C-alpha positions as a Python dict, from the first residue, in 0.01 Angstrom:
ca = {
    (1, 'M'): (0, 0, 0),
    (2, 'T'): (321, 275, 10),
    (3, 'E'): (317, 322, -358),
    (4, 'S'): (-63, 396, -356),
    (5, 'L'): (-10, 651, -67),
    (6, 'E'): (191, 914, -282),
    (7, 'F'): (-90, 888, -557),
    (8, 'I'): (-330, 951, -300),
    (9, 'K'): (-166, 1245, -148),
    (10, 'N'): (-153, 1409, -501),
    (11, 'D'): (-493, 1377, -515),
    (12, 'V'): (-614, 1522, -207),
    (13, 'S'): (-336, 1782, -279),
    (14, 'N'): (-482, 1863, -622),
    (15, 'L'): (-844, 1885, -451),
    (16, 'L'): (-746, 2078, -182),
    (17, 'R'): (-523, 2361, -399),
    (18, 'E'): (-809, 2588, -407),
    (19, 'D'): (-847, 2615, -10),
    (20, 'N'): (-892, 2895, 155),
    (21, 'T'): (-1030, 2782, 472),
    (22, 'G'): (-697, 2666, 663),
    (23, 'H'): (-737, 2298, 520),
    (24, 'S'): (-478, 2292, 264),
    (25, 'I'): (-241, 1989, 190),
    (26, 'D'): (-17, 2166, 449),
    (27, 'H'): (-265, 2108, 706),
    (28, 'V'): (-328, 1736, 590),
    (29, 'D'): (73, 1678, 601),
    (30, 'R'): (59, 1810, 982),
    (31, 'V'): (-222, 1558, 1060),
    (32, 'Y'): (-92, 1321, 883),
    (33, 'R'): (284, 1311, 1012),
    (34, 'L'): (131, 1354, 1398),
    (35, 'A'): (-135, 1039, 1309),
    (36, 'V'): (128, 829, 1189),
    (37, 'E'): (369, 910, 1511),
    (38, 'L'): (67, 831, 1724),
    (39, 'A'): (-43, 543, 1528),
    (40, 'E'): (327, 374, 1574),
    (41, 'K'): (374, 466, 1963),
    (42, 'E'): (-50, 323, 1997),
    (43, 'G'): (14, 15, 1807),
    (44, 'A'): (-295, 152, 1584),
    (45, 'D'): (-378, -18, 1225),
    (46, 'I'): (-144, 220, 1024),
    (47, 'N'): (-301, 162, 714),
    (48, 'V'): (-643, 277, 873),
    (49, 'V'): (-465, 601, 1035),
    (50, 'Q'): (-284, 652, 717),
    (51, 'L'): (-600, 671, 488),
    (52, 'A'): (-806, 878, 707),
    (53, 'A'): (-529, 1137, 805),
    (54, 'L'): (-483, 1185, 404),
    (55, 'L'): (-850, 1187, 342),
    (56, 'H'): (-1022, 1362, 648),
    (57, 'D'): (-1085, 1690, 451),
    (58, 'V'): (-1135, 1592, 92),
    (59, 'D'): (-1529, 1633, 146),
    (60, 'D'): (-1488, 1923, 338),
    (61, 'Y'): (-1837, 2107, 351),
    (62, 'K'): (-1668, 2462, 311),
    (63, 'L'): (-1510, 2356, -40),
    (64, 'F'): (-1713, 2100, -170),
    (65, 'G'): (-2087, 2146, -34),
    (66, 'V'): (-2311, 1980, 218),
    (67, 'E'): (-2400, 1661, -26),
    (68, 'N'): (-2038, 1562, -83),
    (69, 'A'): (-2025, 1602, 314),
    (70, 'E'): (-2251, 1357, 371),
    (71, 'Q'): (-2172, 1121, 107),
    (72, 'L'): (-1742, 1129, 158),
    (73, 'T'): (-1791, 1151, -256),
    (74, 'N'): (-1412, 1239, -281),
    (75, 'A'): (-1334, 976, -14),
    (76, 'R'): (-1514, 731, -202),
    (77, 'S'): (-1359, 801, -540),
    (78, 'I'): (-1023, 779, -427),
    (79, 'L'): (-1058, 467, -217),
    (80, 'D'): (-1212, 292, -512),
    (81, 'R'): (-975, 428, -782),
    (82, 'Y'): (-646, 312, -603),
    (83, 'C'): (-857, -34, -498),
    (84, 'I'): (-870, -13, -137),
    (85, 'D'): (-962, -330, 8),
    (86, 'Q'): (-1322, -319, 72),
    (87, 'K'): (-1311, -359, 444),
    (88, 'L'): (-1010, -101, 526),
    (89, 'A'): (-1230, 167, 302),
    (90, 'Q'): (-1552, 122, 504),
    (91, 'H'): (-1312, 148, 798),
    (92, 'V'): (-1196, 495, 687),
    (93, 'L'): (-1527, 626, 570),
    (94, 'S'): (-1690, 530, 925),
    (95, 'I'): (-1396, 737, 1089),
    (96, 'I'): (-1382, 1047, 857),
    (97, 'P'): (-1751, 1189, 977),
    (98, 'S'): (-1607, 1178, 1317),
    (99, 'M'): (-1302, 1389, 1281),
    (100, 'G'): (-1228, 1740, 1323),
    (101, 'Y'): (-1234, 1993, 1576),
    (102, 'N'): (-1613, 2078, 1526),
    (103, 'K'): (-1705, 1739, 1577),
    (104, 'Y'): (-1497, 1751, 1905),
    (105, 'L'): (-1707, 2013, 2022),
    (106, 'E'): (-2026, 1824, 1954),
    (107, 'G'): (-1893, 1547, 2183),
}
């Protein structure tokens, strides 16, 4: 999956290149590095963490609208494009909606 991660990161970068909300690829890179570091320390499934960190903002409602945010349209498309195992993809897609500071504030 390591090779796919570079392609996925490139797709994420392309999707977020017009961002002006603070969720550009620089933000994704910071989230990714921290998430991987924590995953390694805690013994988490690194594949799940890597994908969730990379894809967590690709359907941000501020950039892509509420419908994409609710359906995770871009994340699903990317996971499908790189033939990510269905079980892994579903796990990642179940995590993404709960990520983010606003979600933290909501409990």
